[in-house]
N, C-alpha and C positions, 0 to 999 in steps of 0.2 A: 581359928587362931584364938588363944586365950587373950583376954583383955589386957593382962599385964604386959605380954610381949608386944602387942600393937602400940601400947602407950609408951613403951621403952624405945621402939624404933622411931616413932614420931618425934620423941624428945631428942634423939641423936641427930636426925636430919635438920631439926630447927636450930640446934646448937652449932652445927658445922657451917650452915649458910649455903647459898646456891653455887654450883660449880661452873666456871667459865672456860670454854674451849676456843683456842686461838686458831684462826684460819688465815693462810698466806704462804709465801715462799721465803724461806729463811736460810741462812748459811751459804754454802757454796753454790746452791742452785740460784740464789738471788744474784750472786756475783757473776755467774755465767750468763744469766739473762741480760744483765747490764752490759756485759762485754759484747754479746751478739747485737744488741741494739746499737751500741756505739760503732761496731764494725759495719752494720748496715747503713748507718748515717754517713760513714766515711765513703762507702761504695757509691751511695747516691750522689754525694758531692763530686766524687771523681768522675762519675758518669755524666753528670751535668756539665762539668768543666770540659770533658772531652767532646760532648755534643756541641757546646758553644764554640770550641776550637775548630771542629770540622766545619761548622756553618760559616765560620770566619774565613777559613782557608779556601773552601769551595765556593765562596762568594754567593751564598744562598740569599736570595731576596724574594720578595713577593712576585717579581716578574720572571724569575727563573734562577738558574745557577751557573756560575762560571761565565763562559762565553755564550751560553745559551739563554736566549730571552724569548718569552712567550708574548706575542703581540696579537692584535686582532686579525692580521692576515696570515698568521702561522708562526713558525719557529724562526728565530733570527740568530745566526752564529757570527760571532765577531772573532777574527783571528784564525789561526790554523786549527783544523778539526780533523780528528781521526776516527774512523768507524771500523770496528773490528768485525762486525757482522753486516748482513745485507741492509741497505737503506731503501725504504720504499717512500717515495714522495711523488706528488703530482707535478711539482715544478721546483726547479733549483735555479736560482739566479743570484748574481752578485749585487752589491750595493751600487747605486747609480754613480757612474764615473769610475768604477773600479773593475779590474779584470777578475775573471773566475778561473781558478787553477784546479786541475785534477792531477794529483801526483801519486805514483805507485812505484814500488820497487821492481815490479816485473812488467805488467801491462795493465791497460785500462780497457775494459770490455763494456760495450753498451748493447743491450739486447732489447728487441721489440717482440713482445709476446702476444698471442691471441687469447681468446677466452679459455682455451684448453691448455694454457701455459706452454704452448709450442712456439719455438723461436721462429719468427718470420724474417727478421733482419738483424744482422749482427755487425758491429763495428769493433775491431780489435786493433789497438795501437800498442805494438810491442817494441822491444829494443832494436829489432832488425827490420821491421816492416809494419806498414799500416794496411790491414786487410778489411775489406767490406764484403759481406756475404748477403746478397739480396737477389731478387729476380731482375731488377733493373737499377742501374746507377746513373744519376743525372746531376749535372752541374749547371746552374742557371744564374743569371745576373739578378740584381735587385728589381729590375723591371720585368722579370719573367722570361727573358730571352734564353733559349737553350744554347749552352756553350759546348757541352759534352754529354754524350749518352752512350751507354753500353749495356747490352743484354746478350742472350744466347744467339741471337740471329745476326746482329750487326753492331758496329761502333760508329756513332755519328759525331762529327765535329762541327758545331754550328757557328764557330767564329768566322769572321770574314777572311782571316789569314791564318794558316797553320805554319808556324816557324819551327824548324828543327835546328838546334844549335850544336849538336854533336859534331865532333871532328870527322867521324866516319860517315856522316850523313844518315839516311834512313834506309832500312832494309825491309823489303816486302817479299816474303817467301812466295806469295801468289800474286794474283793480278791486283791492279789498283785502277779505280775509275774516278776520273776527275776532269772537269772542263778546262782547267788551266794549271800549268806547272811553270813556275818562274822563280828566279832567284832575287835576292835583295838588290837594291841599286848598287852598282859598281862591284857586284860579285858575280862570279861565273856560275853557270848552271851545268851540272854534269849528271848524265844518266848513264849508268854503268851496270853491266851484268858480268861479273868476273868469270863465272864458269858456265853460264847458259846463254841462251839467245835473248835479245832485247826486241820485243815486238810492240809496235804502236799501231792501234787500229781505231778507226772511227767510221761510222756509216756515212758521214758527209765530208770526209777529208781530214787530213792531219796537216796542221800548219806549224812550221818551225821558223821562228823569226828571231834574228839577232840585230837589233836596231843600232847598237853602238859598238859592235865588236865582230869577231869572226865566228864562224860556225864550223865545227870540226866533228867528223864522224869517222871512227876507226874501228876495225875488227880484225880478227886473226885469219879468218878464212874467206867469207863472202859478205859483201854489202849489197843488198838487193833493194832496188826501188821498183815497186810493182804497182801498176794501175790496170785493173781488169776492164773497166768500161770507158776510161777517159785517157788522158795523156799526162806525161810528166814534163814540166816546163822548168828549165834552168835559165833564169833571167838574171844576167849579170853582164857587166862591161867586159869582164875577162873570165874565161873558163879554162882552167889549166888541168892537164892530165900529164904530169911530169914523168911518170914511171911506166908508160905504155911500152910494150915490146915492139920491135921493128921487124917487119916482114922482109922478104927478099927484095933487093933493090932492082929498079927497072934497067939500069945500066951499070956495069961494073965500075966504069971510070967516073961516074957522076959524083960530085961532092956537094950538091945543092942542099940547102937546109929547108926546103919546102917539102912538107909531107902531106900525105892524104890519110884521112882517118878511115879505117876499114873495120868491118864487122864480120866476124866468123859466123858460120851457121849456128853455132851454139850460143851466140850472143857476145862472145869475147871481142874486145877492141884491140886493134894493133895499128901501128903506123907503117906507111909505105911511101917511099919517095915519089913525089908527084911528077906527072909527066903530061904529055899533050892529051892523053886519054887516061882513063882510070887504070891504075897500076895495082889495084887490090887483087890478090890471088891467094888461094888457100896455101897457108904456110904450115907445114907439118909441125914445126917446133912451137908454133903459137896456137893454132886452132885445135890441135889434137891433144 
């Protein structure tokens, strides 16, 4: 480069001075940035206010939230509680002195599971019935005495007295085994089989006793008192057989009211007018 041109350019740069370049956001970009910063601050304040309001409404504290409190022994719920999904707990109990309520719109089911989550015992309380599904059902007193037990083989009533208060009594489709059947004081005892036979058996005898009343046995066809190895004793001051049939009289003109009790070969009883000797004779209308 010629020396004259270099001297001229240097003189021009020195005369104009150093150039300054401005760095930053200006104009509409600056205004948009301020707007977004202001909007973000407003959202932060609204979010903080909503969080504080939710904490206040839900009653959040360092011990829990709402009716739920976290204690050293577990969770504590005060007031009514509703669970929308299954609840797993080791123990559920009420506060001392207060009852524990389980309420459901349909039923309440309690299941006992084994290690393989198979149901072993189930208790269902529904609107129409209370059902218990288990291998054995027992009811005991506080002292441990068995009051009631039921399984596939038998039903055991361990109480000293079983009382049935139904107006129609108790119906046993099959046999019943008991050492004693009696009614309440001043109440009558009635054993009845409307359509079948009534059989009472015991290896050492059957005793029927009415200490303060009468004893009545009725049937439609036959009443049989049978003793295979012993005897039948009717011990009473008076024994009446009012509807026995009468056999043929010993004399046509006799009107006496003394009769002789006769027995047919088939065991049927009938009356015959008494005489000097036995007047019993086979009567076709009575014995056959």
